[in-house]
N, CA, C and O atoms as a GROMACS GRO file, in nm:
protein
  216
    1MET      N    1  10.939   9.807   9.427
    1MET     CA    2  11.050   9.812   9.519
    1MET      C    3  11.023   9.918   9.623
    1MET      O    4  10.935  10.002   9.607
    2LYS      N    5  11.100   9.911   9.730
    2LYS     CA    6  11.084  10.008   9.838
    2LYS      C    7  11.221  10.063   9.876
    2LYS      O    8  11.291  10.003   9.958
    3PRO      N    9  11.260  10.178   9.819
    3PRO     CA   10  11.387  10.237   9.859
    3PRO      C   11  11.373  10.315   9.990
    3PRO      O   12  11.269  10.376  10.016
    4ALA      N   13  11.477  10.312  10.070
    4ALA     CA   14  11.485  10.392  10.193
    4ALA      C   15  11.617  10.468  10.185
    4ALA      O   16  11.724  10.408  10.172
    5VAL      N   17  11.610  10.599  10.193
    5VAL     CA   18  11.728  10.684  10.180
    5VAL      C   19  11.758  10.751  10.314
    5VAL      O   20  11.668  10.806  10.378
    6ALA      N   21  11.884  10.747  10.353
    6ALA     CA   22  11.930  10.815  10.475
    6ALA      C   23  11.851  10.773  10.598
    6ALA      O   24  11.807  10.857  10.677
    7ASP      N   25  11.832  10.642  10.615
    7ASP     CA   26  11.759  10.588  10.730
    7ASP      C   27  11.615  10.634  10.737
    7ASP      O   28  11.555  10.635  10.845
    8GLY      N   29  11.559  10.674  10.622
    8GLY     CA   30  11.420  10.716  10.619
    8GLY      C   31  11.326  10.597  10.609
    8GLY      O   32  11.371  10.483  10.600
    9THR      N   33  11.200  10.623  10.611
    9THR     CA   34  11.099  10.520  10.599
    9THR      C   35  11.091  10.473  10.454
    9THR      O   36  11.083  10.557  10.364
   10PRO      N   37  11.094  10.342  10.428
   10PRO     CA   38  11.081  10.295  10.291
   10PRO      C   39  10.950  10.339  10.229
   10PRO      O   40  10.846  10.338  10.295
   11ARG      N   41  10.955  10.379  10.103
   11ARG     CA   42  10.833  10.416  10.034
   11ARG      C   43  10.822  10.331   9.908
   11ARG      O   44  10.923  10.304   9.842
   12THR      N   45  10.702  10.290   9.873
   12THR     CA   46  10.681  10.205   9.757
   12THR      C   47  10.694  10.288   9.631
   12THR      O   48  10.635  10.395   9.619
   13VAL      N   49  10.773  10.235   9.534
   13VAL     CA   50  10.792  10.299   9.406
   13VAL      C   51  10.759  10.197   9.299
   13VAL      O   52  10.811  10.086   9.302
   14ALA      N   53  10.674  10.233   9.204
   14ALA     CA   54  10.634  10.141   9.098
   14ALA      C   55  10.752  10.115   9.004
   14ALA      O   56  10.831  10.205   8.976
   15CYS      N   57  10.763   9.992   8.956
   15CYS     CA   58  10.866   9.955   8.858
   15CYS      C   59  10.807   9.970   8.719
   15CYS      O   60  10.790   9.871   8.647
   16ASP      N   61  10.776  10.093   8.680
   16ASP     CA   62  10.710  10.116   8.551
   16ASP      C   63  10.794  10.202   8.456
   16ASP      O   64  10.744  10.245   8.352
   17GLY      N   65  10.919  10.227   8.491
   17GLY     CA   66  11.007  10.304   8.404
   17GLY      C   67  10.992  10.455   8.417
   17GLY      O   68  11.062  10.529   8.349
   18VAL      N   69  10.903  10.501   8.502
   18VAL     CA   70  10.882  10.644   8.520
   18VAL      C   71  10.975  10.693   8.631
   18VAL      O   72  10.973  10.639   8.742
   19PRO      N   73  11.057  10.796   8.602
   19PRO     CA   74  11.149  10.848   8.706
   19PRO      C   75  11.073  10.902   8.827
   19PRO      O   76  10.962  10.953   8.815
   20THR      N   77  11.134  10.889   8.942
   20THR     CA   78  11.079  10.944   9.065
   20THR      C   79  11.189  11.024   9.134
   20THR      O   80  11.308  10.998   9.112
   21THR      N   81  11.153  11.119   9.215
   21THR     CA   82  11.253  11.201   9.284
   21THR      C   83  11.227  11.200   9.433
   21THR      O   84  11.117  11.173   9.480
   22GLN      N   85  11.332  11.229   9.506
   22GLN     CA   86  11.320  11.242   9.651
   22GLN      C   87  11.420  11.346   9.696
   22GLN      O   88  11.540  11.330   9.674
   23ARG      N   89  11.373  11.450   9.759
   23ARG     CA   90  11.460  11.557   9.809
   23ARG      C   91  11.507  11.521   9.949
   23ARG      O   92  11.428  11.480  10.034
   24ILE      N   93  11.636  11.538   9.972
   24ILE     CA   94  11.694  11.509  10.104
   24ILE      C   95  11.765  11.634  10.152
   24ILE      O   96  11.863  11.678  10.092
   25GLU      N   97  11.715  11.690  10.258
   25GLU     CA   98  11.778  11.808  10.316
   25GLU      C   99  11.867  11.766  10.432
   25GLU      O  100  11.834  11.673  10.506
   26HIS      N  101  11.979  11.836  10.448
   26HIS     CA  102  12.074  11.809  10.556
   26HIS      C  103  12.123  11.664  10.552
   26HIS      O  104  12.125  11.595  10.653
   27ALA      N  105  12.163  11.620  10.432
   27ALA     CA  106  12.210  11.483  10.414
   27ALA      C  107  12.342  11.462  10.489
   27ALA      O  108  12.423  11.554  10.499
   28PRO      N  109  12.362  11.342  10.541
   28PRO     CA  110  12.488  11.312  10.608
   28PRO      C  111  12.600  11.301  10.504
   28PRO      O  112  12.574  11.296  10.384
   29THR      N  113  12.725  11.297  10.551
   29THR     CA  114  12.839  11.285  10.462
   29THR      C  115  12.830  11.157  10.380
   29THR      O  116  12.858  11.158  10.260
   30ARG      N  117  12.793  11.049  10.443
   30ARG     CA  118  12.769  10.922  10.372
   30ARG      C  119  12.618  10.902  10.366
   30ARG      O  120  12.550  10.907  10.469
   31LEU      N  121  12.567  10.879  10.247
   31LEU     CA  122  12.423  10.869  10.226
   31LEU      C  123  12.385  10.723  10.198
   31LEU      O  124  12.401  10.676  10.085
   32PRO      N  125  12.334  10.652  10.298
   32PRO     CA  126  12.295  10.512  10.274
   32PRO      C  127  12.166  10.504  10.192
   32PRO      O  128  12.072  10.580  10.214
   33ILE      N  129  12.163  10.410  10.098
   33ILE     CA  130  12.044  10.384  10.017
   33ILE      C  131  12.018  10.234  10.025
   33ILE      O  132  12.100  10.154   9.979
   34ASP      N  133  11.906  10.196  10.082
   34ASP     CA  134  11.869  10.055  10.096
   34ASP      C  135  11.748  10.025  10.008
   34ASP      O  136  11.654  10.104  10.001
   35ILE      N  137  11.752   9.911   9.941
   35ILE     CA  138  11.642   9.870   9.852
   35ILE      C  139  11.582   9.740   9.905
   35ILE      O  140  11.655   9.646   9.936
   36THR      N  141  11.449   9.736   9.915
   36THR     CA  142  11.378   9.614   9.949
   36THR      C  143  11.293   9.576   9.829
   36THR      O  144  11.208   9.654   9.784
   37GLU      N  145  11.317   9.455   9.777
   37GLU     CA  146  11.239   9.413   9.661
   37GLU      C  147  11.097   9.378   9.703
   37GLU      O  148  11.072   9.342   9.818
   38THR      N  149  11.006   9.389   9.609
   38THR     CA  150  10.868   9.349   9.632
   38THR      C  151  10.833   9.242   9.528
   38THR      O  152  10.892   9.241   9.420
   39PRO      N  153  10.741   9.153   9.558
   39PRO     CA  154  10.705   9.048   9.464
   39PRO      C  155  10.667   9.105   9.327
   39PRO      O  156  10.589   9.200   9.318
   40GLY      N  157  10.723   9.047   9.221
   40GLY     CA  158  10.692   9.091   9.085
   40GLY      C  159  10.780   9.203   9.034
   40GLY      O  160  10.763   9.246   8.919
   41SER      N  161  10.872   9.251   9.115
   41SER     CA  162  10.962   9.359   9.070
   41SER      C  163  11.056   9.307   8.963
   41SER      O  164  11.112   9.198   8.976
   42THR      N  165  11.074   9.385   8.859
   42THR     CA  166  11.169   9.352   8.753
   42THR      C  167  11.239   9.480   8.710
   42THR      O  168  11.191   9.590   8.737
   43GLY      N  169  11.352   9.466   8.644
   43GLY     CA  170  11.420   9.584   8.591
   43GLY      C  171  11.540   9.620   8.673
   43GLY      O  172  11.602   9.534   8.736
   44MET      N  173  11.575   9.749   8.671
   44MET     CA  174  11.694   9.794   8.742
   44MET      C  175  11.668   9.929   8.808
   44MET      O  176  11.567   9.995   8.784
   45VAL      N  177  11.763   9.966   8.892
   45VAL     CA  178  11.755  10.093   8.965
   45VAL      C  179  11.876  10.177   8.928
   45VAL      O  180  11.987  10.124   8.919
   46ALA      N  181  11.856  10.305   8.905
   46ALA     CA  182  11.966  10.397   8.877
   46ALA      C  183  11.947  10.521   8.965
   46ALA      O  184  11.835  10.559   8.997
   47TRP      N  185  12.059  10.582   9.003
   47TRP     CA  186  12.053  10.699   9.090
   47TRP      C  187  12.122  10.814   9.021
   47TRP      O  188  12.225  10.796   8.956
   48GLN      N  189  12.068  10.933   9.034
   48GLN     CA  190  12.134  11.055   8.991
   48GLN      C  191  12.133  11.147   9.112
   48GLN      O  192  12.028  11.192   9.157
   49LEU      N  193  12.251  11.174   9.165
   49LEU     CA  194  12.263  11.258   9.284
   49LEU      C  195  12.308  11.396   9.244
   49LEU      O  196  12.403  11.411   9.166
   50ALA      N  197  12.241  11.496   9.295
   50ALA     CA  198  12.278  11.634   9.266
   50ALA      C  199  12.294  11.709   9.396
   50ALA      O  200  12.221  11.684   9.492
   51SER      N  201  12.388  11.798   9.400
   51SER     CA  202  12.413  11.878   9.518
   51SER      C  203  12.393  12.025   9.483
   51SER      O  204  12.443  12.074   9.381
   52VAL      N  205  12.320  12.093   9.567
   52VAL     CA  206  12.296  12.235   9.548
   52VAL      C  207  12.374  12.309   9.656
   52VAL      O  208  12.349  12.287   9.775
   53PRO      N  209  12.469  12.397   9.617
   53PRO     CA  210  12.546  12.469   9.718
   53PRO      C  211  12.456  12.557   9.807
   53PRO      O  212  12.356  12.612   9.762
   54THR      N  213  12.494  12.567   9.931
   54THR     CA  214  12.414  12.653  10.021
   54THR      C  215  12.489  12.778  10.054
   54THR      O  216  12.439  12.862  10.128
   0.00000   0.00000   0.00000
């Protein structure tokens, strides 16, 4: 799959069950997350969002 966060460039992420992270600095109030499937993708996507006070 290829997630794109906050209008960023989609990056390929393997569907192998291994967690991946992406740091977003200066995130907008509403954070869009778009997913583009790739051939052979199976499974599901889960998000854990954390906020660090500044």
